[in-house]
C-alpha positions in Angstrom: 16.8 -7.6 -10.9 14.3 -9.7 -12.7 17.0 -11.8 -14.4 17.2 -13.9 -11.3 13.6 -15.1 -11.8 13.7 -18.7 -13.2 12.2 -19.4 -16.6 9.0 -21.4 -16.6 9.4 -24.9 -18.2 5.6 -24.9 -18.8 5.6 -21.5 -20.5 4.5 -22.6 -24.0 1.1 -23.6 -22.6 0.6 -20.3 -20.9 1.1 -17.6 -23.5 -2.6 -16.9 -24.4 -2.3 -13.2 -23.6 1.0 -12.6 -25.3 1.5 -11.7 -29.0 2.4 -14.6 -31.3 5.9 -15.8 -31.0 6.4 -14.2 -27.6 7.0 -16.5 -24.6 7.7 -15.7 -20.9 11.5 -15.5 -20.8 14.3 -12.9 -21.2 12.1 -10.6 -23.5 9.2 -10.4 -21.1 11.4 -10.2 -18.0 13.2 -7.2 -19.6 9.8 -5.6 -20.1 8.9 -6.3 -16.5 12.1 -4.7 -15.4 11.5 -1.6 -17.2 8.0 -1.3 -15.9 9.2 -1.9 -12.3 11.9 0.9 -12.7 9.3 3.3 -14.0 7.0 2.4 -11.2 9.8 3.2 -8.7 10.1 6.7 -10.2 6.3 7.2 -10.0 5.9 5.7 -6.5 8.9 7.9 -5.2 7.1 11.0 -6.5 3.7 10.1 -5.1 5.0 9.1 -1.7 7.3 12.1 -1.5 4.3 14.5 -1.9 2.0 12.5 0.3 4.4 12.3 3.2 5.2 16.0 2.8 1.5 16.9 2.8 1.0 14.8 6.1 4.0 16.4 7.8 3.0 19.9 6.7 -0.5 19.5 7.7 0.4 18.3 11.3 3.0 20.9 11.8 0.7 23.7 10.6 -2.3 22.5 12.6 -0.9 20.4 15.4 -4.1 18.4 15.1 -4.2 14.5 15.1 -7.7 14.8 13.7 -6.6 16.7 10.7 -4.0 14.1 9.8 -6.5 11.4 10.5 -8.9 12.8 8.0 -6.3 13.2 5.4 -5.0 9.7 5.8 -8.5 8.2 6.2 -9.6 10.1 3.1 -6.9 8.7 1.0 -7.8 5.2 2.1 -11.5 5.8 1.6 -11.2 7.1 -2.0 -8.7 4.3 -2.9 -11.3 1.8 -1.6 -14.1 3.4 -3.4 -12.4 3.3 -6.7 -10.6 0.0 -6.3 -13.1 -2.1 -8.3 -13.5 0.5 -11.0 -9.7 0.7 -11.4 -9.5 -3.1 -11.5 -12.1 -3.2 -14.3 -10.2 -0.7 -16.3 -7.0 -2.8 -15.9 -8.8 -6.0 -17.1 -10.4 -4.2 -20.1 -7.3 -2.3 -21.4 -3.7 -2.9 -22.1 -1.6 -2.4 -19.1 0.7 0.1 -20.8 -2.4 2.3 -21.7 -3.7 2.1 -18.1 -0.3 3.3 -16.6 -0.1 6.2 -19.0 -3.6 7.4 -18.2 -2.8 7.1 -14.4 0.5 9.1 -14.8 -1.3 11.8 -16.9 -4.1 12.3 -14.5 -1.7 12.4 -11.5 0.4 15.1 -13.3 -2.7 17.2 -14.0 -3.8 17.0 -10.3 -0.3 17.9 -8.9 -0.1 20.9 -11.4 -3.6 22.0 -10.2 -2.4 21.8 -6.6 0.6 23.9 -7.6 -1.8 26.5 -9.2 -3.7 26.7 -5.9 -0.4 27.3 -3.9 0.6 30.1 -6.3 -2.8 31.8 -6.4 -3.7 31.6 -2.7 -0.5 31.5 -0.8 0.6 29.3 2.1 -1.1 31.3 4.8 -4.6 30.7 3.5 -4.0 27.1 2.6 -2.4 26.3 6.1 -5.6 27.1 8.1 -7.5 23.7 8.5 -10.6 25.7 9.4 -10.6 27.2 5.9 -12.1 25.3 3.0 -9.0 26.0 0.9 -6.9 23.8 3.1 -9.2 20.9 2.4 -9.4 21.6 -1.4 -5.6 21.7 -1.6 -5.3 18.5 0.3 -8.1 16.9 -1.8 -6.5 17.7 -5.1 -3.2 16.1 -3.9 -5.2 13.2 -2.5 -6.7 12.7 -6.0 -3.4 12.4 -7.6 -2.3 9.8 -5.1 -5.5 7.8 -5.4 -5.2 7.6 -9.2 -1.6 6.5 -8.7 -2.9 3.3 -7.1 -4.3 2.3 -10.5 -0.7 1.7 -11.6 -0.2 -0.7 -8.7 -3.2 -2.8 -9.7 -1.8 -2.9 -13.2 1.6 -3.8 -12.0 0.2 -6.8 -10.0 -1.4 -8.2 -13.3 1.8 -7.4 -15.2 3.7 -9.8 -12.9 1.3 -12.6 -14.0 1.6 -11.5 -17.7 5.4 -11.2 -18.0 6.9 -13.5 -15.2 7.0 -17.3 -15.4 4.6 -18.9 -12.9 7.4 -20.4 -10.6 9.1 -17.1 -10.2 6.1 -14.9 -9.4 6.6 -14.9 -5.6 10.2 -13.6 -6.1 8.9 -11.1 -8.6 6.4 -9.9 -6.0 9.4 -9.6 -3.6 11.1 -7.3 -6.1 7.9 -5.2 -6.2 8.2 -5.0 -2.4 11.8 -3.9 -2.6 11.0 -1.1 -5.1 8.2 0.1 -2.7 10.6 -0.1 0.1 13.2 1.9 -1.7 10.5 4.4 -2.6 9.4 4.8 1.0 12.9 5.0 2.3 13.9 7.8 -0.2 10.8 9.8 0.0 10.3 9.7 3.8 13.8 11.2 4.2 13.4 13.8 1.6 9.9 14.7 2.5 10.8 15.7 6.0 13.8 17.5 4.8 11.8 19.2 2.1 9.1 20.5 4.4 11.7 21.6 7.0 14.2 23.2 4.7 12.6 24.4 1.5 8.8 24.4 2.4 5.8 22.8 1.0 5.7 25.0 -2.1 9.0 23.9 -3.5 8.2 20.4 -2.5 5.1 20.5 -4.7 7.2 22.0 -7.5 9.6 19.0 -7.3 6.8 16.5 -7.4 5.3 18.1 -10.6 8.7 17.8 -12.4 9.3 14.2 -11.3 5.8 13.2 -12.3 6.4 14.6 -15.7 9.7 12.8 -16.0 8.2 9.4 -15.1 5.5 9.9 -17.7 8.0 10.7 -20.4 10.1 7.6 -19.4 7.0 5.4 -19.6 5.9 6.4 -23.0 8.5 4.4 -25.0 8.3 1.3 -22.9 6.7 -1.7 -24.6 4.7 -4.3 -22.7 4.0 -7.3 -25.0 0.3 -8.0 -24.6 -2.7 -8.8 -26.8 -5.7 -6.5 -26.5 -8.1 -7.8 -23.9 -11.5 -9.1 -25.0 -13.9 -7.7 -22.5 -17.3 -9.2 -21.8 -20.1 -7.6 -23.7 -22.4 -5.4 -21.6 -20.1 -5.4 -18.6 -20.4 -2.7 -16.0 -17.8 -0.1 -15.3 -17.8 -1.2 -11.7 -17.8 -4.9 -12.3 -18.6 -6.1 -8.8 -20.4 -9.2 -10.1 -17.4 -10.4 -12.2 -15.1 -9.8 -9.3 -17.3 -11.7 -6.8 -17.8 -14.6 -9.1 -14.0 -14.9 -9.5 -13.5 -14.7 -5.8 -16.3 -17.1 -4.7 -15.1 -19.7 -7.3 -11.9 -20.3 -5.1 -12.6 -22.1 -1.8 -11.4 -20.0 1.2 -10.6 -16.8 -0.8 -13.5 -14.9 0.6 -12.2 -15.7 4.1 -8.8 -14.3 3.1 -10.2 -11.0 2.0 -12.3 -10.7 5.1 -9.4 -11.5 7.3 -7.3 -8.9 5.6 -10.1 -6.4 5.8 -10.4 -6.9 9.6 -6.6 -6.5 9.9 -6.8 -3.2 7.9 -9.5 -2.0 10.3 -6.9 -2.5 13.0 -4.1 -1.0 10.9 -6.2 2.2 10.4 -4.9 3.0 13.9 -1.4 3.2 12.5 -2.5 5.4 9.6 -3.9 7.9 12.0 -1.4 7.9 14.8 2.1 6.7 13.6 3.2 10.1 12.3 1.9 12.1 15.2 3.6 9.8 17.7 6.9 10.1 15.8 6.6 13.9 15.5 6.2 14.0 19.3 9.6 12.2 19.6 11.5 13.9 16.8 11.7 17.1 14.8 10.1 16.9 11.3 13.6 16.7 9.7 14.7 14.0 12.1 11.4 12.1 11.7 11.8 12.0 8.0 15.3 10.6 8.4 14.0 8.0 10.9 11.4 6.9 8.3 14.0 6.7 5.6 16.3 4.5 7.8 13.5 2.3 8.9 12.4 2.1 5.3 15.4 -0.2 4.9 13.2 -2.7 6.5 11.0 -2.6 3.3 14.0 -3.2 1.2 15.2 -6.0 3.4 11.8 -7.8 3.6 11.3 -7.5 -0.2 14.8 -8.6 -0.8 14.4 -11.7 1.3 11.3 -12.7 -0.6 13.0 -12.0 -4.0 15.9 -14.2 -2.9 14.1 -17.1 -1.0 10.4 -16.9 -2.1 7.5 -17.5 0.3 7.7 -21.3 0.9 5.3 -23.9 -0.3 2.3 -22.3 1.4 2.1 -18.5 1.2 -1.3 -18.6 3.0 0.4 -19.8 6.1 3.2 -17.3 5.6 0.7 -14.4 5.4 -0.9 -15.4 8.7 2.3 -15.9 10.5 3.5 -12.5 9.5 0.3 -10.9 10.7 0.9 -12.7 14.0 4.3 -11.1 14.2 2.8 -7.7 13.4 0.3 -8.0 16.2 3.0 -8.8 18.8 4.9 -5.8 17.5 1.9 -3.5 17.9 1.6 -4.5 21.5 5.2 -3.7 22.3 6.9 -1.0 20.2 5.3 1.9 22.1 5.1 0.3 25.5 7.7 2.8 26.7 8.3 6.2 25.3 11.7 5.4 24.1 12.9 6.7 20.6 15.1 3.7 19.9 12.2 1.2 20.7 9.9 3.0 18.3 12.5 3.1 15.6 13.3 -0.6 16.0 9.6 -1.5 16.0 8.9 0.5 12.8 11.9 -1.2 11.1 10.6 -4.6 11.9 7.1 -3.6 10.9 8.4 -2.4 7.6 10.4 -5.6 7.0 7.3 -7.7 7.5 5.0 -5.7 5.2 6.6 -6.8 1.8 6.3 -10.4 2.9 2.5 -10.0 3.7 1.8 -8.1 0.4 3.8 -10.6 -1.7 2.0 -13.5 0.0 -1.4 -12.1 -0.8 -0.4 -11.2 -4.4 1.1 -14.6 -5.0 -2.0 -16.3 -3.8 -4.3 -14.3 -6.1 -2.0 -14.6 -9.0 -2.1 -18.4 -8.8 -5.7 -19.2 -8.0 -7.5 -16.4 -10.0 -7.7 -16.6 -13.8 -5.6 -13.8 -15.5 -8.5 -12.3 -17.4 -10.3 -11.4 -14.1 -7.2 -10.5 -12.0 -7.6 -6.8 -12.3 -11.1 -6.8 -10.9 -10.2 -9.3 -8.1 -7.1 -7.1 -7.1 -9.2 -4.0 -7.3 -12.2 -5.5 -5.4 -9.8 -6.8 -2.7 -8.3 -3.3 -2.5 -11.7 -1.8 -2.2 -12.9 -4.1 0.5 -9.6 -4.2 2.5 -8.9 -0.6 2.4 -12.5 0.4 3.3 -11.8 -0.7 6.8 -8.8 1.6 7.3 -10.5 4.9 6.9 -13.3 3.8 9.3 -10.8 3.2 12.1 -8.7 6.2 11.1 -11.7 8.6 11.2 -12.9 7.1 14.5 -9.5 7.0 16.2 -8.4 10.6 15.4 -11.1 12.3 17.4 -11.1 9.5 20.1 -7.4 10.0 20.7 -7.4 13.8 20.6 -10.5 14.5 22.7 -10.5 11.5 25.1 -7.5 9.2 25.3 -4.7 11.6 25.1 -6.2 14.0 27.7 -7.1 10.9 29.9 -3.6 9.5 29.8 -2.2 13.0 30.7 -4.5 13.1 33.8 -3.4 11.9 37.2 -5.9 9.1 37.0 -4.7 7.9 33.6 -1.1 7.9 34.6 -1.7 6.1 37.9 -3.8 3.4 36.2 -1.5 2.6 33.3 1.9 3.7 34.4 2.9 0.1 35.3 2.3 -1.1 31.7 3.0 2.0 29.6 5.4 4.0 31.7 5.4 7.8 31.5 5.6 10.4 28.8 3.6 12.8 26.7 2.2 10.3 24.1 0.8 7.6 26.4 -2.7 8.0 25.0 -1.4 7.0 21.6 0.6 4.1 23.0 -2.6 2.8 24.7 -4.3 2.7 21.3 -1.4 0.9 19.7 -1.5 -1.7 22.5 -5.2 -2.4 22.2 -5.0 -2.7 18.4 -2.2 -5.2 18.6 -4.0 -7.3 21.0 -7.1 -7.4 18.9 -5.1 -8.5 15.8 -3.3 -11.2 17.8 -6.5 -12.9 18.8 -7.8 -12.6 15.2 -4.8 -14.3 13.6 -4.9 -17.1 16.1 -8.5 -17.8 15.2 -7.7 -17.7 11.5 -4.9 -20.2 11.9 -7.3 -22.7 13.4 -10.1 -22.1 10.9 -11.4 -24.3 8.1 -11.2 -21.5 5.4 -7.4 -21.4 6.0 -7.1 -25.1 5.3 -9.3 -24.8 2.2 -7.4 -21.9 0.7 -4.1 -23.6 1.4 -5.4 -26.7 -0.5 -6.7 -24.6 -3.3 -3.3 -22.9 -3.8 -1.5 -26.3 -3.7 -3.6 -27.9 -6.4 -4.1 -24.9 -8.7 -2.5 -25.7 -12.1 -0.3 -23.1 -13.8 -2.6 -22.9 -16.8 -5.4 -21.8 -14.6 -3.9 -18.3 -14.6 -4.7 -17.9 -18.2 -7.8 -20.0 -18.5 -10.7 -18.3 -20.3 -14.3 -19.5 -20.3 
């Protein structure tokens, strides 16, 4: 896959973090391809178990609030540890970080398997029982640590891929994530429906062990980092200094943070809405089919890039997402929901690739882990807030209201009829808020400043050291 990425004519001046005699080219692209393939295996496993847990929890409890807490908890802990993970990435070799991540994930999944064997499904399936939350939290911990690999992968793109091919490499990363989502969403639903959560957990443990064994012999050419003396483990100061040094970058992170506040609605309610329209097996297949959108979006970026101004591309994609959020549940039609999810998934790799390409160009390589981690912390911190809020709000107010005569009479002209009109009203409001926000961002001064910063950033800035 990575062979299509062009070689960098300026490569000799940008090899500060590679061993002597190694330049960005076929050798480093081969290493990138191996890491990308291993990440596919790891992401498939993590997503497979995480989707299965969400499906299983909703089917056992029939509680939107339970799934909101689980989804929001994942976002919350990923946000809390983002800067710490980024600091680890900057201060250790990327291969070492990935091995540690896979090892911890394997231990947590094995621990969840032990709980399943010792306590049994009946005790673990009661969400009023603390064992349910302990079981979910252990799986959650494995998924959170897995995000450490993704931060390392983003910096590995900078390390191994020539500068003029990084947007396309990020598209390949999006394609891998799409394949992972597509495969796991199908098999998660089928696993829960056909073989149960216990065997699903056993499969996840085996696959995690396989990905770790595959990772060990992979070689990533990289010099040992030279971390600053006396640096904190949670290096907020280093991250903030790197971010504020780039005009407009703070605004980009704040913009993405606000959009994630809105997207927390989707975290909380997308699966419950789908499970109202489909059986768990069918819903898993729907997610798998619509996951082709991820592959399509990532593939388009890998083929055509992001254009001359990824900042503009990012905002235009978010504008499209806002319009989509206002329309894909406007009627309780299965085909409309499926089409909307497909388009949504096709847009996500473009947005993610745009943000990563911007950071990889304007942020020095030696601080990129902290910047990616800090951005993840701040941006993801918004999603659990809205997820924790919208779950109880939807379950105890909006859903009962939209099922009442008053709610149906008031909103039928816009949202039609059906059992999930309360969730549809939330999607509509979230999309409208995002739409206004993106229009304001497009007209803002920080947008123009960051666009200018990206345009004038020299390739060697990526490897600059103080």
